[in-house]
VEXLO-862092 format. One line per 3 residues: number of its first residue (from 0); their letters; for each residue x, z, y of N, C-alpha, C, O. Coordinates in steps of 0.2 Angstrom, whole numbers, m for minus. Each point is the difference from the previous one (the first is absolute). Layout:
N
NUM = A = X:Z:Y:X:Z:Y:X:Z:Y:X:Z:Y  ...
//
This chain:
308
0 = XXX = 4:0:m6:m4:0:6:4:0:6:m1:m3:5  7:7:m5:4:0:6:3:m7:1:1:m2:5  1:m1:m11:3:m7:1:m5:m5:3:2:m4:4
3 = XXX = m8:5:m7:m5:m5:3:m1:1:7:m1:m5:4  1:12:m2:m1:1:8:6:m3:4:m1:m3:5  7:4:m8:5:m3:3:0:m8:1:2:m2:5
6 = XXX = m4:m1:m10:m1:m7:0:m5:m2:5:1:m5:4  m7:8:m4:m5:m1:5:3:1:7:m2:m4:4  5:9:m3:3:1:7:5:m5:2:0:m2:6
9 = XXX = 4:m1:m11:5:m5:2:m3:m6:1:3:m4:4  m9:2:m7:m2:m7:2:m7:0:4:m1:m4:5  m3:8:m7:m7:0:3:0:5:6:m3:5:0
12 = XXX = 6:m8:5:m1:4:7:m6:m3:3:m2:m5:m1  0:9:6:m6:m3:4:2:m6:4:5:m1:2  m10:m4:m2:2:m6:4:1:2:7:m3:4:3
15 = XXX = 7:m8:0:2:0:7:m5:m4:4:m6:0:0  9:m4:5:m4:m4:4:m4:m5:m4:2:m3:m5  m9:3:6:m4:m5:m3:0:m7:2:m2:m1:6
18 = XXX = 4:m3:m10:0:m7:3:m7:m3:m2:m3:1:m5  1:m6:9:m6:m3:m1:0:m6:m4:5:m4:0  m9:3:m5:0:m6:m4:m2:m6:4:m3:0:5
21 = XXX = 6:m6:m8:m2:m6:4:m8:m2:m1:m3:1:m5  0:m3:11:m7:m1:0:m2:m5:m5:3:m6:m1  m8:7:m3:m3:m5:m4:4:m1:m7:m2:m4:m4
24 = XXX = 7:8:3:4:m1:m6:m1:5:m5:m2:6:2  2:m8:m8:m1:5:m6:6:3:m2:0:5:m4  6:m6:7:6:2:m2:2:7:4:m3:1:6
27 = XXX = 7:3:m9:2:6:4:4:m2:6:3:m6:0  m2:10:4:4:m1:7:7:m2:m2:3:3:m5  0:m8:8:6:m2:m1:5:5:4:3:m2:5
30 = XXX = m2:7:m8:4:6:3:6:2:m5:m1:4:m4  7:m8:5:6:2:m4:3:7:1:4:1:m3  m7:2:8:3:7:1:m2:4:m6:3:5:m2
33 = XXX = m8:m7:m2:m2:4:m6:4:m2:m6:m2:2:m6  7:m7:7:3:m2:m6:8:m1:2:1:m2:5  3:4:m10:7:m1:1:3:m2:m7:m4:m2:m5
36 = XXX = 10:1:4:3:m2:m6:m2:4:m6:1:m2:m6  m3:8:7:m1:5:m5:m8:0:m1:m2:4:m4  m2:m8:7:m7:m1:m1:m4:4:5:3:2:5
39 = XXX = m9:m1:m6:m4:4:5:2:7:1:2:3:m5  m1:m1:12:3:6:1:m5:6:1:2:5:0  m9:m7:1:m5:5:1:m6:m3:m1:m1:m6:m3
42 = XXX = m5:9:5:m6:m3:0:0:m6:5:4:0:5  m8:m5:m6:0:m5:4:m3:1:7:m2:6:2  1:m11:2:m3:1:7:m7:1:1:m2:2:6
45 = XXX = m2:m3:m11:m7:1:0:m3:7:0:2:3:m5  m6:m1:9:m4:6:m1:m5:m1:m5:m2:m6:m1  0:11:m3:m4:m1:m6:m7:4:1:0:5:3
48 = XXX = m5:m7:m7:m6:4:m1:m2:0:m7:3:m5:m4  m7:9:2:m1:2:m7:m8:0:m1:m4:3:4  2:m6:m10:m7:0:m2:0:2:m7:5:m1:m4
51 = XXX = m11:2:1:m1:2:m7:m5:m4:m3:m5:m1:3  6:m2:m9:m5:m3:m4:m2:4:m6:4:2:m4  m10:1:4:m2:5:m4:m1:m3:m7:m2:m6:m1
54 = XXX = 2:11:m4:m1:m2:m7:m8:m2:0:m4:3:3  3:m9:m7:m6:m3:0:m2:m5:5:m6:m3:0  10:2:5:m1:m5:5:m1:m7:m3:m4:m4:3
57 = XXX = 8:3:m8:m1:m7:m4:1:2:m7:5:4:m2  m9:m7:m2:1:1:m8:7:m2:m3:1:2:m5  2:m7:9:6:m3:m3:6:4:0:5:m1:m3
60 = XXX = m5:6:8:6:4:1:m2:7:2:m6:1:2  11:4:m1:m2:7:0:1:3:7:0:6:1  2:m11:4:1:3:7:7:1:1:5:m1:m4
63 = XXX = m4:4:10:7:1:2:0:1:8:m5:2:3  12:m2:m1:1:1:8:2:m7:3:5:m3:m3  m8:2:9:2:m6:3:4:2:6:m2:4:4
66 = XXX = 8:m7:m3:4:0:6:1:m6:4:1:m5:m4  m2:4:10:2:m6:4:1:1:7:m1:6:3  5:m10:0:2:1:7:m6:1:5:m6:m3:m1
69 = XXX = 7:7:6:m6:1:5:m1:m6:5:m5:m1:2  10:m3:m1:0:m6:5:m6:m4:m2:m1:m2:m6  m3:m1:11:m5:m5:m2:3:m7:0:m2:m4:m4
72 = XXX = 8:3:7:3:m6:m1:4:m1:m7:2:6:m2  m1:m12:0:3:0:m7:m4:0:m6:2:m1:m5  m9:2:7:m5:0:m6:m2:m7:m1:0:m5:4
75 = XXX = m2:3:m11:1:5:m6:7:1:m2:4:m4:1  m3:9:m5:6:2:m2:2:m2:m7:m5:0:m4  11:m2:3:2:0:m7:m2:6:m4:1:5:3
78 = XXX = m3:m6:m9:m3:6:m4:4:2:m6:2:m5:m4  0:11:3:4:2:m6:m5:5:m4:m2:5:3  2:m6:m9:m3:5:m5:5:4:m4:5:m3:m3
81 = XXX = m6:9:3:5:4:m4:m3:4:m5:m5:4:1  7:m4:m8:m3:3:m5:5:5:m4:6:m2:m1  m9:8:0:4:5:m4:1:m2:m7:m3:m4:m3
84 = XXX = 7:9:m1:1:m1:m7:m4:4:m4:m5:3:2  7:m3:m9:m4:3:m5:0:7:1:5:4:2  m11:m1:m2:m1:8:1:1:2:7:0:6:2
87 = XXX = 1:m11:3:2:2:7:m6:m2:4:m5:m4:m2  5:7:8:m6:m1:5:3:m3:6:6:m1:1  m11:0:3:2:m4:7:5:3:4:4:m3:3
90 = XXX = m4:10:m4:5:4:4:8:m2:m2:4:1:4  m3:m4:m10:6:m1:m2:3:m6:4:6:m2:0  m10:m2:3:2:m6:3:m2:0:8:0:m5:3
93 = XXX = m3:11:m1:m3:0:7:5:m1:5:m2:m2:6  9:3:m7:5:0:6:1:m8:2:2:m1:5  m4:m3:m10:1:m7:2:m6:m3:5:2:m4:4
96 = XXX = m7:8:m3:m5:m2:5:2:0:7:0:m5:3  2:11:0:2:0:7:7:m4:1:1:m3:5  3:3:m10:6:m4:1:m1:m7:1:2:m3:5
99 = XXX = m6:0:m10:m1:m8:1:m5:m1:5:1:m5:4  m6:9:m2:m4:m1:6:4:0:6:m2:m4:5  7:8:m4:5:0:6:3:m7:1:3:m1:5
102 = XXX = m3:m3:m10:4:m7:0:m6:m5:0:2:m6:m1  m8:7:3:m5:m5:1:m4:m2:m6:m4:m5:1  4:9:m6:m5:m1:m6:m6:4:0:0:6:3
105 = XXX = m5:m8:m5:m6:4:m3:2:2:m7:1:m4:m4  m1:10:2:2:3:m6:m6:4:m3:m2:4:3  1:m5:m10:m5:4:m3:4:3:m6:2:m4:m5
108 = XXX = m1:11:5:3:3:m5:m6:3:m5:m4:3:3  4:m5:m9:m6:0:m4:0:6:m5:6:2:m2  m11:0:0:m2:4:m7:m1:m6:m5:m3:m5:1
111 = XXX = 6:7:m7:m3:m4:m6:m6:3:m2:m2:6:1  m2:m10:m5:m7:3:m2:1:5:m5:m4:5:1  9:m5:m5:2:6:m4:7:0:0:4:m5:1
114 = XXX = m1:11:m2:8:1:0:3:m4:m6:6:m1:0  m11:m1:m5:3:m3:m6:m1:m7:0:2:m4:m5  m4:1:10:m1:m8:0:6:m4:m1:6:2:2
117 = XXX = m7:m7:m6:6:m5:m1:2:m3:6:m4:0:5  10:m3:m5:2:m5:5:m5:m5:2:m2:m2:6  m1:m1:m12:m5:m6:2:m6:3:3:m3:m3:5
120 = XXX = 0:9:m7:m6:3:3:2:2:8:m4:m1:4  10:3:m3:2:2:7:0:m7:4:m2:1:6  5:m6:m9:0:m6:4:m7:m3:2:m1:m2:5
123 = XXX = m4:3:m10:m7:m2:1:m2:4:6:m4:m3:4  5:9:m4:m2:5:6:3:m2:7:m3:0:5  9:m3:m6:4:m2:7:m4:m7:2:m1:0:6
126 = XXX = m1:m4:m11:m3:m6:2:m7:2:3:m2:m4:5  m2:9:m8:m6:2:3:1:3:7:m5:m2:4  10:5:m3:1:3:7:1:m5:5:m2:0:5
129 = XXX = 6:m6:m7:1:m5:5:m7:m3:2:m1:m2:5  m3:1:m10:m7:m3:1:m4:5:5:m3:m3:4  3:9:m6:m3:5:4:2:0:7:m4:0:5
132 = XXX = 11:0:m4:2:0:7:m2:m6:4:m1:0:6  1:m6:m10:m1:m6:4:m7:m1:2:m2:m4:4  m3:8:m8:m7:m1:2:m3:6:3:m5:m1:4
135 = XXX = 8:7:m4:m2:6:3:m1:m1:8:5:m3:3  m10:5:0:m1:m1:7:5:5:4:2:m1:6  1:6:m10:5:5:3:7:m3:0:4:2:4
138 = XXX = m3:m7:m8:7:m3:m1:1:m7:1:6:m2:0  m11:m2:m1:1:m7:m1:3:m3:7:3:m5:m1  m4:8:6:4:m3:6:7:3:1:4:m3:4
141 = XXX = m2:7:m8:6:3:0:5:m3:m5:6:0:0  m9:m3:m6:4:m2:m6:1:m8:0:m5:m3:1  11:1:m2:2:m7:0:1:m1:m8:5:2:m3
144 = XXX = m10:m5:0:m1:m1:m7:5:m5:m2:1:m1:m6  2:m3:10:5:m5:m1:7:3:0:5:m4:m2  m4:10:4:6:4:m1:0:6:m3:m1:5:3
147 = XXX = 1:m5:m10:m1:6:m4:6:1:m4:3:m4:m2  m1:11:2:6:2:m4:m3:6:m4:m4:3:2  8:m3:m8:m2:6:m5:6:4:m2:5:m3:m1
150 = XXX = m6:9:1:6:5:m1:m3:5:m5:m6:2:0  10:0:m4:m2:5:m5:6:4:m3:6:m3:0  m7:9:m3:5:4:m3:m2:1:m7:m6:1:m2
153 = XXX = 11:m2:m3:m1:1:m7:m6:m5:m3:1:m6:1  m6:9:m3:m6:m5:m2:m2:m4:5:m3:m6:0  3:9:6:m2:m4:6:4:m5:2:m2:m6:2
156 = XXX = 9:7:m4:5:m6:1:m2:m6:m5:1:m5:2  m3:7:m8:m2:m5:m5:m6:m4:3:0:m6:m1  m5:10:4:m6:m3:3:2:m5:5:m3:m6:0
159 = XXX = 8:7:4:2:m4:5:3:m7:m3:m1:m5:3  5:6:m8:3:m5:m3:m5:m5:m4:1:m6:0  m6:10:m2:m5:m4:m4:m4:m5:6:m1:m5:m2
162 = XXX = 0:8:8:m3:m4:5:5:m6:2:m3:m5:1  9:6:m1:5:m5:2:0:m6:m6:2:m5:2  m4:7:m8:0:m5:m5:m7:m4:m1:0:m6:m1
165 = XXX = m5:10:2:m7:m3:m2:m5:0:5:m5:m5:0  4:10:4:m6:1:3:m2:m4:6:5:m3:3  m11:3:m1:m3:m3:6:m4:5:4:m5:2:m3
168 = XXX = 7:m1:9:4:m3:4:8:2:m2:1:6:m1  3:m11:2:7:1:m2:3:3:6:0:m3:6  4:9:m7:3:3:6:6:m5:2:3:m4:m4
171 = XXX = m1:5:10:6:m4:3:7:3:m3:5:m3:0  m5:10:m1:6:3:m3:m2:7:m3:m6:2:2  10:0:m7:m1:7:m3:6:4:0:5:m3:0
174 = XXX = m6:9:0:6:5:m1:m3:5:m6:m5:3:1  10:m2:m6:m2:4:m6:5:5:0:6:m1:m1  m8:8:1:5:5:m1:0:3:m7:m6:2:m2
177 = XXX = 11:m2:m1:1:2:m7:m6:m2:m4:m3:4:m4  2:m11:4:m5:m2:m5:2:1:m7:6:0:m2  m11:2:m2:1:1:m7:2:m6:m4:4:1:m5
180 = XXX = m6:m7:7:2:m6:m3:m2:m1:m7:3:3:m4  m7:m8:3:m2:m2:m7:6:m2:m4:1:1:m6  4:m4:9:7:m2:m3:4:6:m3:3:0:m5
183 = XXX = m4:6:9:4:5:m1:m3:5:m5:3:2:m5  m9:0:6:m4:5:m4:m3:m3:m6:m3:3:m4  3:m10:3:m3:m4:m6:m7:2:0:m3:0:m6
186 = XXX = m1:0:11:m7:0:0:m3:m6:3:3:m3:5  m9:1:m7:m3:m6:3:m4:2:5:m6:2:m1  8:m3:7:m4:1:6:m3:m7:3:m3:0:5
189 = XXX = 4:m5:m9:m3:m7:1:3:m2:7:m4:m4:4  10:5:m3:3:m2:7:6:m5:m2:5:3:m1  m6:m9:1:5:m5:m1:5:m1:6:m1:m4:4
192 = XXX = 6:8:m4:4:1:6:4:m7:1:2:m1:6  m1:m3:m11:3:m7:2:m5:m4:4:2:m5:2  m8:7:m1:m5:m4:4:m1:3:7:m4:m2:4
195 = XXX = 8:7:m2:0:3:7:1:m6:5:5:m4:m1  m9:4:6:0:m6:4:1:2:7:0:m4:5  2:10:m3:1:2:7:6:5:0:2:2:m5
198 = XXX = 1:m2:11:6:5:0:m1:7:m2:m5:3:2  10:m1:m7:m1:6:m3:6:5:0:5:m3:m1  m6:9:4:6:4:0:m2:6:m5:m6:3:0
201 = XXX = 11:m1:m4:0:6:m5:5:5:2:6:m2:1  m8:8:0:4:5:2:0:5:m6:m5:3:m1  11:m1:m2:0:4:m6:5:6:2:2:0:6
204 = XXX = m1:4:m11:5:6:1:4:1:m6:m2:m1:m6  9:2:7:4:1:m5:m2:6:m5:m3:5:2  3:m7:m8:m2:5:m6:m7:3:1:m1:6:m1
207 = XXX = m3:m11:3:m7:2:0:m3:2:m7:1:m3:m5  m3:10:5:m1:3:m6:m6:m3:m4:0:0:m6  m5:m3:9:m5:m3:m3:2:m6:m3:m3:m3:m5
210 = XXX = 8:m1:7:2:m6:m3:5:2:m6:0:m4:m5  3:9:6:5:2:m6:m3:3:m6:3:1:m5  m10:0:5:m4:2:m5:0:m5:m6:m1:2:m6
213 = XXX = 2:m8:7:0:m5:m5:7:m1:m3:5:m1:4  m4:1:m10:6:0:m4:4:m7:2:6:0:0  m10:m5:1:3:m7:0:4:m1:7:4:m4:0
216 = XXX = m6:8:5:2:m1:7:3:6:3:m2:2:5  8:0:m8:3:6:2:6:m2:5:6:2:m2  m8:m5:7:6:m1:5:m3:0:7:m4:m5:2
219 = XXX = 6:10:2:m2:0:7:m7:m1:1:m5:3:m3  3:m8:8:m7:m1:1:m2:m6:m4:2:m6:2  m6:7:m7:m2:m6:m4:m7:m1:0:m4:m2:m4
222 = XXX = 1:4:10:m7:m2:2:0:m5:5:m3:m6:m1  5:7:7:0:m5:5:4:m6:m1:m2:m5:2  8:6:m5:5:m5:m1:m3:m5:m5:0:m6:2
225 = XXX = m3:7:m8:m3:m5:m4:m6:m4:4:m1:m6:m1  m3:10:5:m5:m4:4:3:m5:4:m2:m5:1  8:7:3:3:m4:4:3:m6:m4:m1:m6:2
228 = XXX = 4:7:m7:3:m6:m4:m6:m4:m3:1:m6:m1  m7:8:0:m5:m4:m3:m3:m5:5:m3:m5:m2  4:7:8:m3:m5:5:5:m6:1:5:1:2
231 = XXX = m8:m7:m4:4:m6:0:m1:m5:6:m3:2:5  5:m8:m6:m1:m5:5:4:1:6:5:3:0  m8:m6:5:4:0:7:m3:6:4:1:m1:7
234 = XXX = m5:5:m9:m3:6:4:5:5:2:4:2:m3  m5:0:10:4:5:2:m1:6:m3:m6:2:m1  11:2:m1:0:6:m3:6:5:1:5:m3:2
237 = XXX = m6:9:m2:5:5:1:m1:6:m4:m5:3:m1  11:0:m2:0:6:m3:4:5:3:6:m2:1  m8:8:1:4:5:3:0:6:m4:m6:3:m2
240 = XXX = 12:m1:0:0:6:m5:3:6:4:5:0:2  m10:5:0:3:6:3:4:4:m4:0:0:m6  5:4:9:4:5:m4:m4:5:m3:m6:2:3
243 = XXX = 9:1:m8:m4:6:m3:m2:5:5:4:2:5  m9:2:m6:m3:5:4:m3:5:m5:m3:m2:m5  2:8:8:m4:5:m4:m7:m2:m1:m4:2:m4
246 = XXX = 1:m6:9:m7:m2:0:m1:m5:m6:m6:m1:m2  11:m3:1:0:m5:m6:m6:m5:1:0:m3:6  m4:2:m11:m6:m5:1:m4:2:6:m4:m5:2
249 = XXX = 4:11:0:m5:2:5:3:0:7:m2:2:5  8:m6:m4:3:0:6:m4:m4:5:1:1:6  m6:m5:m8:m4:m4:5:m6:4:3:m3:m3:4
252 = XXX = 2:9:m6:m6:3:2:1:4:7:m4:2:3  11:m1:m1:1:3:6:4:m5:4:3:m5:m2  m3:5:9:3:m4:4:7:m1:m1:4:5:m1
255 = XXX = m1:m11:0:7:m1:m2:2:m6:5:m3:m5:0  9:6:4:1:m5:5:2:m7:m3:m1:m5:3  5:5:m9:2:m6:m3:m7:m4:m3:0:m6:1
258 = XXX = m4:10:m4:m6:m3:m3:m4:m3:6:m3:m6:0  2:10:6:m3:m2:6:3:m7:3:m4:m4:1  10:4:m1:4:m5:3:m1:m7:m3:m2:m5:3
261 = XXX = 2:5:m10:m1:m6:m4:m7:m2:0:m1:m6:0  m3:11:m1:m8:m2:0:m2:m3:7:m3:m5:0  5:8:5:m2:m3:7:3:m7:1:m3:m4:2
264 = XXX = 9:3:m4:4:m6:1:m3:m5:m4:m1:m6:2  m1:7:m9:m2:m5:m4:m7:m2:2:m2:m6:0  m3:11:2:m7:m2:2:0:m4:6:m4:m4:1
267 = XXX = 8:6:4:0:m3:7:3:m7:m1:m3:m5:3  8:4:m7:3:m7:m1:m5:m4:m4:m1:m6:2  m2:8:m7:m4:m5:m4:m7:1:1:m4:m5:m2
270 = XXX = 1:10:4:m7:0:2:m1:m2:7:m5:m4:1  8:7:4:0:m3:7:4:m6:1:m1:m3:5  6:2:m9:4:m7:1:5:1:5:1:m5:4
273 = XXX = 2:11:m3:4:0:6:8:0:m2:2:4:m4  1:m9:5:7:m1:m2:5:4:3:6:1:m2  m8:3:7:5:5:3:2:6:m5:4:3:1
276 = XXX = m8:m3:m6:2:5:m5:4:m2:m6:2:3:m4  0:m10:5:5:m2:m5:6:4:0:3:1:m6  m1:1:12:7:3:0:1:6:m4:5:1:m4
279 = XXX = m11:3:3:1:6:m4:m1:m2:m7:4:3:m5  m8:m7:3:m1:m2:m7:6:m4:m3:2:0:m6  2:m3:10:6:m4:m2:6:5:1:6:m2:m2
282 = XXX = m7:8:4:6:4:2:3:4:m6:m1:m2:m6  6:6:7:4:3:m5:m4:6:m3:m6:1:1  9:3:m5:m3:5:m4:0:7:4:6:2:1
285 = XXX = m11:1:1:0:6:4:1:6:m4:0:0:m6  2:5:9:1:7:m4:m7:1:m3:m5:m1:3  6:4:m9:m6:2:m4:m3:m5:m5:m5:1:m3
288 = XXX = 9:m7:3:m2:m6:m4:6:m1:m5:5:m1:2  m7:1:m8:5:m1:m6:1:m7:m1:6:m2:m2  m11:m2:3:1:m7:m2:m5:m5:4:m6:3:0
291 = XXX = 7:m9:1:m4:m4:3:1:m7:m4:5:m2:0  m11:m1:m2:0:m7:m2:m5:m4:4:m6:3:1  7:m9:0:m5:m4:3:1:m7:m1:5:m3:m1
294 = XXX = m11:m1:2:0:m7:0:m5:m2:6:m6:1:m1  9:m3:6:m4:m1:6:1:m7:3:4:m1:5  m6:m4:m8:1:m7:2:m3:m2:6:2:m4:4
297 = XXX = m7:8:m1:m3:m2:6:3:4:6:m1:m1:6  6:5:m7:4:4:5:7:m3:1:3:m2:m5  0:2:11:6:m3:1:6:5:m1:4:2:4
300 = XXX = m4:1:m10:5:5:m2:7:m3:m1:0:m5:m4  5:7:7:7:m3:m1:2:1:m7:3:m5:m3  m3:11:0:3:1:m7:m6:2:m4:m2:6:0
303 = XXX = 0:m10:m5:m6:2:m4:3:5:m5:6:0:m2  m11:5:0:2:6:m4:m1:m3:m7:m3:m5:m1  5:9:m4:m1:m2:m7:m7:m1:m2:m4:4:2
306 = XX = 2:m9:m5:m7:m1:m2:m3:3:m6:m5:3:0  9:m3:m5:m2:3:m6:4:7:m2:m1:3:m5
//
């Protein structure tokens, strides 16, 4: 807990001067003061507001918390859905709401219908939430359904990858934290990762205890890495392996500056389409990261990292 507090204090400081977004644009404000070679340094320039979608508001999903910028300009906002993992609740991913909203996104951090839901069921709920947001009188003017990103931890990460392979509406980009990966755990989640069609980032952690439970894959992080390897073709993809920590598989439920930096950069680059975030994604390995692999054919990276 002390470590988490230190990390939060180091990255998530209160925003300073608030920059105004460009009129009529759905993109976040072009303010490079929020970015340096080490990635996002703090919350972004947008002030945020919060609403709640109650359980039962829509039969397709279980509700959650909505965060979005207060500014009236810049609407509709690119929209991110965040799904928790097996046996976890919305609170385990709630810190992504205010973080991503401060960079110009509307964010729904979700409950799953039951804590036991499979990745496929969780993805169905994310798809239902997109439809709800696009039709609801409370959100339809705020949501850009042409700029959707999906994020998840553990089973929620599998759900995001499932969306990237099969679902309609297809997200523009996904981020999966410690996905359990059908390739690693030898379970059939009906997610053909070789069919992933959008930019996908996977962030794992060294010696992930839940991945080491299978005898066949007793080597560091063998959950996120097999998922990364299984994504083929010319699709942009990136694997970031965090250094070992006491939180282990649960590193992603508390604010973490490395996780925040890569998540913000990936979603802004590929959901909002802002090339000024190429610098960080093409950059070196920051402290707290054990390994990076990437295949980024659409980015002008000078030195490509190992693909496999």
